[in-house]
N, C-alpha and C positions, 0 to 999 in steps of 0.2 A: 258837598251835598249834591246828589243827582237831582236835576230838574229838567222837565220837559214842559214847556209852556206853549200851548196852542193859542192862536189868535186868527182873526179874519172871518169868523162866523157871523151870521146875522140873518135878516129876513130878505128874501129875494123873490121876485116874481118868476113863474115858470118860464123857461127859456133863457133866464139870466145866467150870470156867472159870478163866482166867488173864488178867491184865492186864499187858501188856508196856509198858515205858517206854523212851524213848530221849532222853537228855539231851545237848543239843548245846552246843558252845562253840567259839570261835575264828573264827566267821563270822557274817554277818548272817542269822540263822535265818529271819526273816520274808520273806526274799527267795528262799527255796528251797522248791520242792516237796519233799515227804517221802514216802518209800516204805518199806514192809516187804517183805522177801523172805524166802524160806526155802529150805533146801537139805538134802537127805539124802545120805548117802555114795553116790557113783557116779552121782548125778543132777545135772542142771543147776539152777542157782539159779532159783527160781520167784518171779515177782512176785505178792504176796498182796494188797496194798492200797496205794493212793496217795491223797494229799491235796494240794490246791493250796496255794500259799504262805499264803493267808489263810483257808484251810479252807472255801472256798465250794463246792469240787468234790471229790468222792471217787469212787474206782473200786475194784472188787474182782474177784478171780479168781472164776470161777463156783463153784469148789469151796468157797469160804468165804462166799459171799453169804448174807445173812440170819443168819449166825452170828458174824461178826467185824465190828467197828466201829473204824475209824481216826479219830482226832481229834488236835488239836494245841492247845497253849496257847503262843502266841507271847510272852506275858509271862514264861513260865518256860523258854522255849527247849526245849520238850519235845513229843515226839509220842508217842502212845499207840496200842496195839492191844488192844482188848477182845475176848477170844476166849471165846465161849460154846459150849455143846454140843460140846465137843471130842471128836474121834474119834482112834483110833489112827493113822490116816493123816495126822493133823496133826503127828505127831512129826517134828521137824526142828530144825535150827539156824536161828534167826530173826535176820535182819540188818536194821539200820536203814540207810537210804540217803538222802542229801541231794543234790538235783540242781537245777542251774540251767544251762541250755543244755548246753555240753560239760563242765561241771564236775561231778564226782561225788565225794562223800565217803562212806566206809563205816565202820560200827562193826565190832566184833570178834564180835558175835553173842551170843545167849543161847539155851541149849538148852531146848526144850520136849519133854517126853516124856509121851505119853498111853498109859497102861497100867493094867490092873487087877492 
């Protein structure tokens, strides 16, 4: 059974940091590119960051460049999102996504709230 389980969300003050994790199981993790998306109520899901299957290539949304870092540990079947200098506009439900060609797996999401 395929599972993607996000963790690490929570409430943080502006300027603070959080590290999200996404633990994968049920598929060959190292064969899949991994992405983090986020979504706020009434808005479309936004791609935040992506990393290739072996971690050699990463991409970021302009809104998070130089603040967020995506990484992965294929030995642990886990992808991470280090989020620094958080802003209130980063508040969203963050989802982990595994993709290989037309195959997509999604987690349930973890809530990040940036507020003083």
